[in-house]
C-alpha positions as CSV (number, residue, x, y, z in Angstrom):
1,M,156.6,72.9,77.2
2,T,159.0,69.9,77.6
3,E,158.3,66.7,79.3
4,L,161.1,67.0,81.7
5,A,161.0,63.9,83.3
6,R,161.7,61.1,80.3
7,Y,165.0,63.1,80.1
8,Q,165.6,63.2,83.3
9,D,165.3,58.7,84.3
10,A,167.7,57.7,87.3
11,S,168.7,54.4,85.3
12,A,169.6,56.4,81.9
13,I,171.5,58.5,84.1
14,Q,173.7,56.2,86.3
15,R,174.4,53.9,82.8
16,V,175.6,56.6,81.5
17,L,177.3,57.6,83.9
18,H,179.3,54.1,84.4
19,T,179.9,53.1,80.7
20,A,181.3,56.9,79.5
21,R,185.0,57.2,78.9
22,T,184.9,60.2,76.6
23,I,183.1,63.2,77.3
24,A,183.0,65.9,74.6
25,I,182.6,69.3,76.4
26,V,180.3,72.3,73.9
27,G,180.8,75.5,75.4
28,L,183.6,74.8,77.7
29,S,185.3,78.4,79.1
30,S,188.9,78.1,80.4
31,N,187.5,80.8,82.5
32,E,187.6,79.1,85.9
33,L,185.1,80.9,87.4
34,R,182.5,79.2,84.9
35,A,180.1,76.4,85.4
36,S,181.6,74.8,82.1
37,Y,185.1,74.9,83.4
38,F,184.1,73.3,86.6
39,V,182.1,70.4,85.4
40,G,184.9,69.8,83.2
41,Y,187.8,70.0,85.6
42,Y,185.8,67.5,88.2
43,L,184.6,65.3,85.5
44,K,189.0,64.9,84.0
45,R,189.9,65.0,87.5
46,H,188.1,61.6,88.0
47,G,188.9,59.7,85.2
48,Y,186.9,61.2,82.1
49,R,188.3,61.9,79.1
50,V,187.6,65.2,78.6
51,I,187.5,67.1,74.8
52,P,187.0,70.9,74.4
53,V,184.3,71.8,72.3
54,N,184.6,75.8,71.5
55,P,186.4,77.6,68.2
56,R,186.8,80.8,70.6
57,E,190.4,78.7,72.8
58,T,192.6,76.6,71.6
59,R,193.7,75.4,75.0
60,I,191.4,74.4,78.2
61,L,192.3,72.0,80.5
62,G,195.7,70.7,78.8
63,E,193.5,69.7,76.1
64,T,193.1,70.9,72.7
65,C,190.2,73.0,71.6
66,H,187.7,72.0,68.4
67,A,185.6,74.2,66.9
68,R,182.6,72.0,66.0
69,L,182.1,68.2,66.9
70,S,182.9,67.0,63.5
71,D,186.7,68.0,64.7
72,V,186.8,66.0,67.6
73,P,189.0,63.1,66.4
74,V,187.8,60.4,68.4
75,P,184.4,58.3,69.2
76,V,182.7,60.5,71.9
77,D,180.6,59.1,74.3
78,V,178.8,61.8,75.6
79,V,177.8,65.2,74.1
80,N,178.0,67.5,77.3
81,V,176.3,71.0,76.4
82,F,176.7,74.5,78.0
83,R,175.2,76.3,75.3
84,A,171.6,78.9,75.0
85,P,168.9,76.3,74.3
86,D,168.3,77.2,70.7
87,A,171.8,76.1,69.7
88,L,170.7,72.5,70.7
89,P,168.6,71.3,67.1
90,G,172.8,71.9,65.7
91,I,174.5,70.1,68.3
92,A,172.2,67.5,68.2
93,R,172.8,66.8,64.8
94,E,176.4,66.8,64.8
95,A,175.9,64.3,68.4
96,V,174.2,62.1,65.9
97,A,176.7,62.3,62.6
98,I,179.9,61.3,65.1
99,G,177.8,58.5,66.5
100,A,177.7,60.1,70.1
101,G,176.3,57.7,73.0
102,T,174.3,60.2,74.9
103,L,173.5,64.1,74.3
104,W,173.7,66.1,77.9
105,C,172.1,69.3,78.5
106,Q,173.1,71.1,81.6
107,F,170.6,73.0,83.8
108,G,168.4,75.2,81.3
109,V,169.5,74.3,78.1
110,V,166.0,72.7,77.4
111,N,164.8,71.6,73.4
112,E,162.3,69.8,72.0
113,E,163.4,69.8,68.7
114,G,167.3,69.3,69.7
115,A,166.2,66.4,72.0
116,R,163.8,64.7,69.5
117,I,166.4,65.3,66.7
118,A,169.1,63.2,68.8
119,E,166.6,60.6,69.9
120,D,165.8,60.1,66.4
121,G,169.1,59.6,65.6
122,G,170.2,57.0,68.5
123,V,171.6,59.1,71.1
124,T,169.9,58.8,74.3
125,V,169.3,62.4,76.0
126,I,169.9,63.7,79.2
127,M,168.3,67.7,79.8
128,D,168.5,69.6,82.5
129,R,170.9,67.9,84.7
130,C,174.4,68.7,85.6
131,L,176.7,66.1,84.7
132,K,179.3,66.8,87.8
133,I,176.1,66.9,90.3
134,E,174.5,63.8,88.9
135,H,178.1,62.0,89.3
136,A,178.8,63.0,92.6
137,R,175.0,61.4,93.6
138,Y,175.4,58.2,91.8
139,V,179.3,57.6,92.3
140,G,178.9,59.0,96.2
141,R,180.9,61.9,96.0
142,M,178.4,64.1,97.2
143,H,179.4,66.5,100.4
144,W,175.9,68.6,101.6
145,L,179.1,71.4,100.8
146,G,178.5,69.7,97.1
147,F,182.3,68.7,97.7
148,N,184.0,65.5,99.0
149,T,185.5,66.0,102.4
150,Q,186.7,62.3,102.8
151,R,185.5,61.9,106.1
152,I,183.3,59.0,107.0
153,T,180.8,60.0,109.7
154,S,177.3,59.6,110.7
155,V,177.8,63.1,112.9
156,R,176.3,66.1,111.5
157,A,177.8,69.4,111.8
158,G,176.0,71.2,114.4
159,I,175.0,68.0,116.6
160,Q,177.5,66.5,119.1
């Protein structure tokens, strides 16, 4: 079993969130009902450059899709993975090869071999965490329903 706590360090997560500008999302879907689409949309809306990596698509969120990480023509700060855990070792090798700073694995994407490959290549690994949720948590845009109401109050619903 993977010791997940070492891949969920709050200071590492905050550092990544505050320094990253370009995020390649491996497995980004054009289906608006999929979590990957929602995360990509959210990140783009909050100022990150989102690069879709999906060989089955041509454009997502107004951006050109790339079949693999090695096809991305610009430097990538974060590789955000929405794929099955068994795909992670190959993705980790690609992340190292392109010089990505962080390999971020979404909920359920846990693979010790992939994490080891990335770490051995000098890539920070965040595993079994949602990039959107962590951004909302540390940048202060999280409402108890999961979105920003843009209303400041100390009064909770139901308490008058």
